[in-house]
ZAPA-55628 format. One record per residue (C-alpha): residue in three letters; residue number from 1; x, y, z. Coordinates in pm, whole numbers, plus 32768, in hexadecimal, padded with zeros to 4 digits. Each point is the difference from the previous one (the first is absolute). Layout:
SITE  residu  num  east  north    up
SITE     ALA  NUM     X      Y     Z
...
REM end
This chain:
SITE  residu  num  east  north    up
SITE     MET    1  45D5   3C8E  D78E
SITE     ASP    2  8030   7F17  7ED7
SITE     GLY    3  7EF9   8021  7EED
SITE     ALA    4  7F74   8147  8082
SITE     SER    5  7F1D   80A6  7F06
SITE     SER    6  7FCA   816E  7FC2
SITE     PRO    7  7EA9   809B  8035
SITE     PRO    8  7F17   7FD7  7ED7
SITE     ASP    9  7FFC   811B  7F03
SITE     ARG   10  7EB3   80B6  8012
SITE     LYS   11  7FFE   8045  7E89
SITE     ALA   12  7FBB   7EF2  7F01
SITE     PRO   13  80F9   7FB5  7EE7
SITE     MET   14  7FF3   80CC  7EC2
SITE     SER   15  7F6A   7EE8  7F2D
SITE     THR   16  7EC4   7FFA  80D2
SITE     THR   17  7EAA   8049  7F6E
SITE     LYS   18  7EE5   8069  80E8
SITE     THR   19  7E93   802B  7FA8
SITE     VAL   20  7F1A   80F1  80B5
SITE     ASP   21  7E8F   7FD5  7FB3
SITE     ALA   22  7F62   8149  8069
SITE     ARG   23  7EC6   7FDF  7F2D
SITE     GLY   24  7ECC   8069  80BE
SITE     LEU   25  80C6   80DA  80F1
SITE     SER   26  7FE1   8177  800D
SITE     CYS   27  8119   80FA  8030
SITE     PRO   28  80E4   800C  80B8
SITE     GLN   29  8000   7E85  8033
SITE     PRO   30  808F   7FA0  7EA8
SITE     VAL   31  811E   80F8  802D
SITE     MET   32  8049   7F87  8161
SITE     LEU   33  800B   7E93  7F8D
SITE     ALA   34  80DC   8059  7ED7
SITE     ARG   35  80EC   80C5  80E2
SITE     GLN   36  8021   7ED5  80EC
SITE     ALA   37  8057   7F1C  7EDB
SITE     LEU   38  80FE   80F6  7F71
SITE     GLU   39  80A6   802C  8153
SITE     GLN   40  802D   7E86  8021
SITE     LEU   41  80CB   7FEB  7EBF
SITE     GLU   42  8150   8091  7F9D
SITE     GLY   43  7F9C   7FCD  7E97
SITE     GLY   44  7F3F   7F14  7F24
SITE     THR   45  7E95   8013  7F9A
SITE     VAL   46  7EC3   8060  80B6
SITE     GLU   47  7EB8   7FC5  7F4C
SITE     VAL   48  7EE1   80D3  8087
SITE     LEU   49  7E98   7FC2  7F99
SITE     VAL   50  7F0A   811F  8031
SITE     ASP   51  7EA9   8052  7F78
SITE     ILE   52  7FF0   8176  8040
SITE     GLU   53  80B4   80F8  7F1F
SITE     THR   54  8058   80E2  8125
SITE     ALA   55  80AA   7EDB  80AF
SITE     MET   56  80BD   7FB1  7EBF
SITE     ASP   57  807C   8168  7FE7
SITE     SER   58  8065   8006  816F
SITE     VAL   59  80C1   7EB7  7FF1
SITE     VAL   60  80B7   8071  7EC4
SITE     ARG   61  805D   8147  80AC
SITE     LEU   62  807C   7F3F  8134
SITE     ALA   63  80D3   7F1C  7F26
SITE     GLU   64  80A0   811F  7F44
SITE     MET   65  8047   80C2  8141
SITE     THR   66  80B3   7ED3  8096
SITE     GLY   67  80D8   7FA5  7ED4
SITE     TRP   68  7F29   7EF1  7F61
SITE     ARG   69  7F8D   7FF2  7E94
SITE     ALA   70  7E8C   7FCF  7FC4
SITE     ALA   71  7F54   7F61  7ED6
SITE     VAL   72  7E85   800E  7FF1
SITE     GLU   73  7F1B   7F0F  7F4E
SITE     GLN   74  7E89   803C  7FF6
SITE     ARG   75  7F47   7EB7  8003
SITE     PRO   76  7EBE   7FB0  7F42
SITE     ASP   77  7F38   8009  8146
SITE     GLY   78  806E   816B  803A
SITE     SER   79  80FA   7FAC  8113
SITE     PHE   80  8171   8054  7FEC
SITE     ARG   81  8138   7F27  801D
SITE     LEU   82  812C   80C9  806F
SITE     VAL   83  8158   7F65  7FDC
SITE     LEU   84  80FE   80B3  80D7
SITE     THR   85  816D   7FA9  7FC5
SITE     ARG   86  8154   8064  8084
REM end
């Protein structure tokens, strides 16, 4: 068939940035949302916003275990901005 297209790639391109706002959610929800975002990308940046230190620690651990780098910024309101890159 002329012009046939291949099935869409399930993973987004590497230049993609995703944001996950998990503020107000308790564990394990922030980790589950972060995992979903990481699994959708081959690389790029995932920004995760959390407001519980335990969630921050768990998301950082998830990132490191799956080959992503994590940078943590504590915000003036006490929440955390995690920037996960690969």
